[in-house]
C-alpha positions in Angstrom: -40.9 28.0 67.8 -39.5 25.2 65.5 -37.9 22.2 67.4 -36.0 21.0 64.1 -33.4 18.5 64.6 -29.9 18.4 63.1 -31.2 17.3 59.8 -33.7 19.6 59.2 -31.7 22.6 60.3 -29.3 21.4 57.8 -31.8 20.9 55.1 -33.7 23.8 55.7 -30.3 26.3 55.5 -29.3 24.6 52.1 -33.0 25.8 51.0 -32.1 29.2 52.0 -29.3 28.9 49.9 -31.3 28.0 46.6 -29.8 24.7 45.8 -32.0 21.5 44.8 -32.6 18.3 47.1 -30.4 16.0 44.5 -27.4 19.2 45.4 -28.8 18.3 49.4 -28.8 14.6 49.2 -25.1 14.7 47.5 -24.2 17.4 50.4 -24.5 15.5 53.7 -24.7 11.7 51.7 -28.3 11.1 51.8 -30.5 9.7 49.2 -33.0 12.9 47.5 -36.2 10.6 49.3 -35.0 11.3 52.9 -34.2 15.1 51.8 -37.8 15.4 50.2 -39.3 13.9 53.2 -37.5 15.7 55.9 -39.3 18.9 53.5 -42.4 18.0 54.9 -41.1 17.4 57.9 -40.0 20.7 58.0 -42.9 22.4 56.1 -45.6 20.8 59.1 -43.3 22.3 61.7 -43.5 24.9 60.3 -46.4 25.7 58.9 -45.6 27.0 55.5 -47.3 25.3 51.9 -43.6 25.3 50.2 -40.0 25.2 50.4 -40.1 28.8 49.9 -41.7 29.4 52.9 -38.7 27.7 54.6 -36.6 28.8 53.2 -37.9 32.6 54.3 -38.9 31.2 57.7 -34.5 30.2 57.7 -33.4 33.3 56.1 -35.4 35.7 58.8 -35.2 33.8 61.8 -34.0 29.7 62.2 -30.8 31.4 60.8 -30.8 33.3 64.8 -32.8 30.4 66.2 -30.1 27.7 64.6 -26.4 29.6 64.2 -24.4 27.8 60.7 -21.7 26.7 63.7 -24.1 24.9 65.0 -25.0 22.8 61.6 -22.8 19.7 61.4 -21.8 20.2 58.1 
């Protein structure tokens, strides 16, 4: 099971919604570079190769492990 940080959970959720790095950065009030770094860490933790892998993982597993109401807005 992946052990994503709260911020990584948010990024994974937004990726599953089709958001681009710039959009996610604006929503989370951080830089695009920080979002890209989170993406690398998420991919490493999940063992997937790209953002599609993150999105699919979130849709099938992550949303059950990390319910949306537990995520910071």
